[in-house]
Backbone bond lengths (Angstrom), bond angles and torsions (degrees), N, CA, C in turn:
res aa  C-N    CA-C-N  psi(-1)  N-CA   C-N-CA  omega(-1)  CA-C   N-CA-C  phi
1 X - - - 1.482 - - 1.534 109.64 -
2 X 1.218 121.40 135.70 1.451 124.22 -178.35 1.592 106.92 -83.51
3 X 1.298 109.08 163.83 1.480 116.62 177.11 1.501 113.29 -52.78
4 X 1.378 117.08 -47.47 1.418 125.17 179.82 1.625 111.74 -62.87
5 X 1.476 113.23 -36.23 1.430 109.95 176.91 1.470 114.05 -77.29
6 X 1.358 115.89 -25.30 1.451 115.91 173.50 1.407 118.46 -69.81
7 X 1.424 116.77 -31.73 1.425 123.33 -176.90 1.560 102.78 -77.90
8 X 1.283 123.44 -28.52 1.535 123.86 -174.23 1.498 103.09 -79.16
9 X 1.325 120.86 -25.60 1.442 120.16 -173.63 1.560 114.19 -95.12
10 X 1.363 119.72 3.45 1.388 121.15 -173.78 1.487 102.93 -79.09
11 X 1.342 116.35 147.00 1.339 123.27 -179.95 1.620 115.65 -128.39
12 X 1.263 123.12 -60.42 1.419 123.36 178.94 1.492 110.95 -134.44
13 X 1.298 124.29 -43.98 1.483 119.19 178.22 1.475 111.24 74.28
14 X 1.392 109.78 -142.76 1.326 121.62 -169.92 1.541 113.38 -83.47
15 X 1.444 121.97 100.86 1.360 124.80 -166.05 1.515 110.10 -104.70
16 X 1.317 118.43 66.44 1.525 120.77 175.78 1.425 113.04 -76.01
17 X 1.287 119.62 92.89 1.418 123.75 175.84 1.564 110.20 -145.21
18 X 1.271 117.06 142.33 1.483 117.94 176.17 1.494 114.72 -70.84
19 X 1.439 121.03 -3.98 1.426 120.62 -175.78 1.551 108.44 -85.77
20 X 1.331 119.03 -14.15 1.383 119.40 173.13 1.592 110.48 -80.68
21 X 1.310 119.28 100.35 1.398 126.02 -172.87 1.450 117.45 -151.22
22 X 1.273 121.28 -177.78 1.365 126.90 -176.38 1.533 112.83 -50.35
23 X 1.278 120.02 121.45 1.513 123.76 175.44 1.533 113.62 94.35
24 X 1.318 116.52 -0.31 1.441 112.85 -176.15 1.507 107.34 -88.73
25 X 1.323 121.38 173.80 1.423 127.70 171.61 1.454 109.86 -127.02
26 X 1.431 115.88 121.07 1.467 116.09 171.88 1.428 110.57 -106.12
27 X 1.266 115.11 127.24 1.600 122.00 174.24 1.518 109.90 -102.26
28 X 1.296 118.62 121.79 1.414 122.37 -171.38 1.534 105.34 -130.61
29 X 1.406 115.74 134.44 1.480 121.51 -178.48 1.583 104.22 -71.82
30 X 1.328 108.31 155.03 1.507 120.78 170.93 1.490 106.71 -119.59
31 X 1.355 109.04 119.29 1.527 110.44 -174.43 1.484 111.68 -120.92
32 X 1.464 119.71 6.23 1.427 115.40 170.17 1.447 108.95 -134.08
33 X 1.393 120.29 148.97 1.385 121.49 178.48 1.655 110.28 -59.53
34 X 1.282 111.46 143.54 1.599 117.41 176.08 1.470 110.98 71.45
35 X 1.359 120.71 19.62 1.490 118.23 -179.23 1.536 110.13 -62.05
36 X 1.248 113.30 157.91 1.495 119.82 -176.43 1.666 105.84 -124.26
37 X 1.271 110.03 -176.20 1.352 122.41 179.11 1.521 117.15 -125.47
38 X 1.329 116.42 118.50 1.464 119.41 -172.30 1.540 108.53 -121.05
39 X 1.406 114.82 134.99 1.421 120.57 179.66 1.579 109.87 -132.22
40 X 1.146 121.95 144.76 1.425 127.55 177.04 1.440 114.34 176.32
41 X 1.333 115.46 -170.96 1.478 124.60 -176.22 1.553 115.55 51.43
42 X 1.294 113.25 59.53 1.551 114.09 -174.25 1.517 102.68 -82.14
43 X 1.341 112.35 140.86 1.463 122.77 179.24 1.497 110.96 -114.17
44 X 1.359 110.21 140.11 1.515 118.76 174.28 1.429 111.35 -85.31
45 X 1.359 123.16 -26.49 1.381 126.62 174.48 1.523 113.33 -155.66
46 X 1.297 119.24 137.64 1.451 122.59 171.40 1.379 111.96 -170.82
47 X 1.233 119.85 171.10 1.554 122.43 173.62 1.477 108.35 -90.60
48 X 1.357 116.52 -158.98 1.412 121.35 172.56 1.510 112.03 -80.92
49 X 1.352 112.58 93.20 1.610 115.95 -174.45 1.507 106.63 98.47
50 X 1.253 115.16 165.86 1.566 119.72 173.29 1.395 109.66 -96.48
51 X 1.383 118.92 67.91 1.379 120.98 -177.74 1.570 114.05 -59.38
52 X 1.308 119.30 -38.02 1.389 121.90 171.70 1.501 121.80 -77.49
53 X 1.408 110.11 1.82 1.438 117.45 174.40 1.600 108.55 87.02
54 X 1.232 119.29 9.40 1.456 118.85 172.49 1.601 112.96 -168.59
55 X 1.261 113.31 168.06 1.500 119.93 178.24 1.503 105.73 -148.88
56 X 1.330 115.40 -179.30 1.455 121.87 -177.68 1.524 105.98 -97.18
57 X 1.345 112.45 100.95 1.465 120.77 176.18 1.524 115.46 -78.78
58 X 1.340 118.68 134.69 1.425 125.94 -173.42 1.448 113.78 -131.34
59 X 1.211 121.96 159.01 1.573 119.44 164.31 1.558 108.72 -90.19
60 X 1.256 112.47 152.84 1.515 117.71 177.65 1.397 115.40 -165.63
61 X 1.329 120.61 -171.39 1.502 125.93 177.42 1.459 108.61 -127.37
62 X 1.265 117.76 148.78 1.473 122.43 174.99 1.587 110.69 -144.34
63 X 1.224 110.40 154.73 1.464 118.41 -177.01 1.551 104.50 -112.03
64 X 1.256 121.64 128.30 1.514 125.64 -177.23 1.481 112.61 -127.00
65 X 1.227 118.53 130.71 1.512 126.06 167.71 1.434 111.69 -110.84
66 X 1.342 119.52 126.83 1.480 123.62 -178.88 1.615 108.93 -112.73
67 X 1.260 109.80 126.61 1.531 113.30 169.98 1.472 109.62 -126.58
68 X 1.433 116.36 144.03 1.318 120.70 173.47 1.511 111.75 -98.45
69 X 1.380 112.80 130.22 1.520 117.12 179.75 1.530 104.94 -118.08
70 X 1.274 119.67 91.95 1.432 126.51 -172.71 1.534 116.90 -59.98
71 X 1.298 115.22 -34.55 1.505 124.73 -173.37 1.426 108.65 -76.49
72 X 1.436 119.50 -23.66 1.475 122.25 -171.69 1.618 111.52 -80.48
73 X 1.295 113.96 123.88 1.464 118.71 173.59 1.441 111.40 -117.87
74 X 1.377 119.06 131.31 1.391 122.89 178.20 1.529 106.70 -161.38
75 X 1.385 115.60 156.74 1.511 120.91 -174.81 1.536 110.75 -82.84
76 X 1.309 116.40 -32.70 1.450 115.41 -170.33 1.476 108.36 -143.46
77 X 1.310 117.90 -175.86 1.542 124.29 -174.54 1.501 110.02 -75.66
78 X 1.404 110.74 149.44 1.523 119.69 169.53 1.476 102.19 -121.66
79 X 1.407 112.82 137.93 1.393 124.30 -175.81 1.552 105.52 -115.00
80 X 1.315 120.87 114.62 1.497 119.67 173.17 1.525 105.91 -106.00
81 X 1.343 113.47 104.57 1.463 125.15 -175.68 1.519 111.42 -80.28
82 X 1.412 116.05 145.23 1.300 119.26 176.23 1.502 117.60 60.95
83 X 1.371 117.28 29.94 1.399 122.06 -170.76 1.508 110.07 -68.60
84 X 1.272 122.03 -26.20 1.504 125.34 179.34 1.519 108.58 -66.15
85 X 1.305 120.14 -43.38 1.498 128.53 173.76 1.497 106.76 -59.68
86 X 1.338 119.21 -53.26 1.495 120.42 -178.89 1.554 112.39 -55.84
87 X 1.333 114.14 -40.36 1.475 118.81 -176.99 1.499 113.62 -69.79
88 X 1.398 110.87 -38.14 1.465 115.15 174.10 1.509 113.27 -63.10
89 X 1.353 117.31 -44.97 1.493 120.22 179.84 1.476 108.52 -64.58
90 X 1.405 121.86 -37.28 1.383 120.69 -176.10 1.614 111.61 -72.36
91 X 1.215 110.99 -29.56 1.583 118.19 -179.40 1.474 114.47 -79.48
92 X 1.316 119.79 0.82 1.614 115.10 -173.45 1.409 108.28 -73.40
């Protein structure tokens, strides 16, 4: 893969933000055939990004549901925060 091809295929990368948490929905573009999902580097505490160059890494478990939305095109990730709360309010 050339540098230009790699740059064109980048989607989200390293998403160190405290907003990615229980109940949120993260929509990420898929730009290469056979793409996969990678998760890791779970943090117990941090700000938005690792501004100080570090965070408290911990082990943990997560549950993930993956859906493919073929008609959706976008350049980068979209994070829907507090989606569980929104859904509970909508379903009242």
